C-alpha positions as CSV (number, residue, x, y, z in Angstrom):
1,M,32.0,-4.8,29.3
2,T,34.8,-2.2,29.2
3,T,34.0,1.5,29.0
4,K,35.5,1.6,25.5
5,H,33.2,-1.2,24.3
6,A,30.2,0.5,25.9
7,F,31.1,3.8,24.1
8,Y,31.3,2.0,20.7
9,R,27.9,0.4,21.2
10,L,26.4,3.7,22.2
11,M,27.8,5.4,19.1
12,I,26.5,2.6,16.8
13,G,23.1,2.9,18.3
14,I,23.1,6.7,17.8
15,T,24.2,6.2,14.2
16,L,21.4,3.7,13.5
17,I,18.8,6.0,15.0
18,A,20.1,9.1,13.2
19,T,20.4,7.4,9.8
20,P,17.2,8.4,7.8
21,A,15.3,5.8,5.8
22,T,16.1,5.9,2.1
23,P,13.2,7.6,0.2
24,L,11.3,5.4,-2.2
25,D,12.0,6.2,-5.8
26,K,9.5,5.9,-8.7
27,D,10.9,2.7,-10.1
28,D,10.6,1.0,-6.7
29,L,7.0,2.2,-6.4
30,L,6.0,1.0,-9.8
31,S,7.7,-2.3,-9.4
32,K,5.8,-3.0,-6.2
33,Y,2.5,-3.1,-8.2
34,R,3.5,-3.9,-11.8
35,D,1.9,-7.2,-13.0
36,K,0.8,-8.0,-9.4
37,F,-2.4,-9.2,-7.8
38,V,-3.7,-7.0,-5.0
39,I,-6.2,-7.6,-2.2
40,V,-8.6,-4.8,-1.4
41,M,-7.9,-4.1,2.2
42,N,-10.7,-1.6,3.1
43,E,-14.2,-0.8,1.9
44,G,-14.8,2.4,-0.1
45,L,-13.6,1.6,-3.6
46,S,-15.6,0.5,-6.7
47,T,-15.2,-1.3,-9.9
48,G,-16.9,-0.7,-13.3
49,F,-18.5,-3.2,-15.7
50,C,-18.7,-1.4,-19.0
51,P,-20.9,-2.5,-21.9
52,S,-17.9,-2.4,-24.3
53,N,-16.2,-5.1,-22.1
54,Q,-19.0,-7.7,-22.2
55,G,-17.7,-11.2,-22.7
56,Q,-14.0,-10.2,-22.7
57,V,-11.2,-9.2,-20.3
58,P,-11.0,-5.4,-20.2
59,T,-7.7,-4.2,-21.5
60,R,-8.4,-0.9,-23.1
61,F,-7.6,2.2,-21.0
62,S,-11.0,3.9,-21.9
63,H,-13.2,1.1,-20.7
64,K,-13.3,1.7,-16.9
65,I,-14.5,3.9,-14.1
66,V,-12.0,6.4,-12.6
67,I,-11.3,6.7,-8.9
68,N,-9.1,9.6,-7.6
69,I,-7.8,8.9,-4.2
70,H,-6.5,12.1,-2.6
71,A,-6.4,10.8,1.0
72,V,-7.9,7.9,3.0
73,N,-11.1,9.8,3.5
74,D,-11.1,11.7,0.2
75,V,-12.1,9.4,-2.6
76,E,-13.8,10.6,-5.8
77,T,-15.4,8.2,-8.3
78,S,-16.4,9.1,-11.9
79,N,-18.1,7.0,-14.5
80,P,-17.6,8.6,-17.9
81,Y,-18.5,5.5,-20.0
82,G,-21.8,4.6,-18.3
83,C,-20.5,1.4,-16.7
84,N,-22.4,-0.7,-14.1
85,V,-20.7,0.2,-10.8
86,E,-20.3,-2.2,-7.9
87,A,-18.4,-2.0,-4.7
88,A,-14.9,-3.5,-4.6
89,R,-15.4,-5.8,-1.6
90,K,-12.9,-5.9,1.2
91,G,-10.7,-9.0,0.5
92,E,-11.4,-9.0,-3.2
93,V,-8.6,-9.9,-5.6
94,L,-7.7,-7.5,-8.4
95,K,-5.2,-7.9,-11.2
96,V,-3.0,-4.9,-12.0
97,F,-2.7,-4.9,-15.8
98,N,-1.0,-1.5,-16.1
99,V,0.8,0.9,-13.8
100,G,2.4,4.3,-14.2
101,F,3.0,7.7,-12.5
102,H,1.2,10.6,-14.1
103,S,0.4,14.2,-12.9
104,G,1.5,13.6,-9.4
105,S,-0.3,10.3,-8.9
106,L,0.4,6.6,-8.9
107,V,-1.9,5.2,-11.5
108,L,-3.1,1.5,-11.3
109,L,-5.3,0.0,-14.0
110,V,-7.0,-3.0,-12.4
111,R,-9.6,-5.6,-13.2
112,T,-11.4,-8.0,-11.0
113,A,-9.7,-11.4,-10.9
114,S,-13.0,-13.2,-10.6
115,P,-16.1,-12.3,-12.7
116,H,-19.2,-10.7,-11.2
117,S,-22.7,-11.5,-12.2
118,I,-24.1,-8.4,-14.0
119,T,-27.6,-7.8,-15.2
120,R,-27.9,-6.7,-18.8
121,G,-31.0,-5.9,-20.8
122,I,-34.4,-4.7,-19.7
123,G,-37.7,-6.5,-19.0
124,A,-38.0,-9.7,-21.1
125,F,-34.5,-9.2,-22.5
126,A,-32.9,-9.0,-19.0
127,H,-30.2,-11.6,-18.5
128,Q,-27.1,-12.3,-16.3
129,D,-23.6,-11.9,-17.7
130,L,-20.4,-13.0,-16.0
131,E,-18.0,-10.1,-16.5
132,Q,-14.8,-8.7,-15.2
133,G,-14.7,-5.1,-14.0
134,A,-12.1,-2.5,-14.8
135,T,-11.0,0.6,-12.8
136,A,-8.3,3.3,-13.1
137,L,-7.0,4.3,-9.7
138,W,-5.2,7.6,-9.4
139,I,-3.4,7.6,-6.0
140,K,-2.1,11.1,-5.0
141,A,1.6,11.4,-4.1
142,G,1.1,13.8,-1.2
143,T,0.2,17.5,-1.4
144,S,3.3,18.2,-3.6
145,G,2.4,15.3,-6.0
146,K,6.1,14.3,-5.9
147,S,6.3,12.1,-2.8
148,F,6.6,8.4,-3.8
149,D,6.6,7.5,-0.1
150,E,3.3,9.2,0.5
151,A,1.8,7.5,-2.6
152,D,3.1,4.1,-1.3
153,T,1.6,4.7,2.1
154,L,-1.8,5.7,0.7
155,A,-1.8,2.8,-1.7
156,G,-1.0,0.5,1.2
157,H,-4.1,1.6,3.0
158,W,-6.2,0.2,0.2
159,F,-4.1,-2.7,-1.2
160,K,-1.7,-5.5,-0.4
161,A,0.3,-6.8,-3.4
162,F,1.1,-10.4,-4.2
163,D,3.0,-12.1,-7.0
164,T,0.3,-14.7,-7.8
165,V,-3.5,-14.9,-7.6
166,T,-3.1,-18.0,-5.4
167,D,-1.1,-16.0,-2.8
168,A,-3.6,-13.1,-3.0
169,A,-6.6,-15.3,-2.7
170,A,-5.3,-16.8,0.6
171,F,-6.1,-13.4,2.1
172,G,-9.6,-13.2,0.4
173,N,-13.0,-14.1,1.7
174,T,-12.8,-17.6,0.3
175,S,-10.1,-20.0,-0.7
176,T,-10.3,-18.8,-4.3
177,G,-10.8,-15.1,-3.7
178,V,-14.4,-15.2,-4.9
179,F,-17.0,-13.2,-3.0
180,V,-20.3,-13.6,-1.4
181,N,-22.2,-11.5,-3.9
182,Q,-21.5,-14.2,-6.5
183,V,-23.5,-16.8,-4.5
184,K,-27.2,-16.4,-5.0
185,G,-30.3,-18.0,-3.5
186,G,-31.4,-21.2,-5.3
187,M,-27.9,-22.3,-6.3
188,S,-27.1,-26.0,-6.0
189,F,-24.1,-27.6,-4.4
190,S,-22.4,-28.0,-7.7
191,D,-23.1,-24.3,-8.7
192,V,-21.5,-23.1,-5.5
193,E,-18.5,-25.4,-5.8
194,R,-17.9,-24.2,-9.4
195,A,-17.8,-20.6,-8.1
196,L,-16.0,-21.1,-4.8
197,G,-14.3,-24.4,-4.9
198,V,-14.8,-27.3,-2.4
199,P,-15.7,-25.9,1.1
200,Q,-13.2,-26.1,3.9
201,T,-15.9,-27.9,6.0
202,R,-19.3,-29.4,5.1
203,V,-21.8,-29.9,8.0
204,D,-24.8,-32.1,7.3
205,L,-27.8,-31.4,9.5
206,G,-30.5,-33.4,7.9
207,E,-32.4,-31.2,5.4
208,K,-30.0,-28.3,6.2
209,V,-26.4,-28.4,5.0
210,L,-23.7,-25.8,5.8
211,Y,-20.7,-25.1,3.5
212,K,-18.0,-23.3,5.5
213,Y,-15.5,-21.2,3.7
214,K,-13.0,-18.7,5.0
215,D,-15.1,-16.0,6.7
216,M,-18.3,-17.2,5.1
217,T,-20.9,-19.9,5.6
218,I,-23.4,-20.9,3.0
219,E,-26.7,-22.6,4.1
220,F,-28.6,-25.0,1.9
221,H,-32.1,-26.4,2.4
222,D,-33.2,-29.3,0.2
223,G,-30.0,-28.9,-1.8
224,K,-30.5,-25.2,-2.6
225,V,-28.8,-22.0,-1.2
226,T,-31.1,-20.2,1.3
227,D,-28.7,-18.0,3.2
228,V,-25.1,-16.7,3.1
229,H,-23.5,-15.3,6.3
């Protein structure tokens, strides 16, 4: 290599190092999450199951819990509508049904892609409903409230976005993105398969049968669920 060529390669390398990354703009940030499905990447968030949403997919802005995410270790949850609150499990699939940027925060309105079993009623009137939860997530855009890059980084700690529920579910706890708290003791083989789909592997051990899903094994005795691990 000639001295001249070596000089040009050095200058190109210096130019590439010195060129700053293009800051993320608001439209790019919103497009990243608009109409997407997201996987919950870390524990610490919740979802709300509000009485006004029973039996229907939540679409109204008011029917949800509100989570303000100021930093990775600074998360505030409020429940102004008296919703049932459950943890948003790591690996759970959520659908983003609205997105915006307000008051220095990226705002994601999300619902659970799969329904949860929620107890309604008291005493003799208690019953289980399958419902989808709704949450408004306010993700702070840095201390200035104007940094789309910082909002993107903070959102990325909690979520990974996908175009389809199928793509997102591939990263979930099961092949369909459904979660262990939807499997209860006493369920039959068909009950579990309706909730989770056919297992990746079935192991028959006489009276005991194991259904193996991604990151989860369900144990049956005499055809009924006895353990999930």
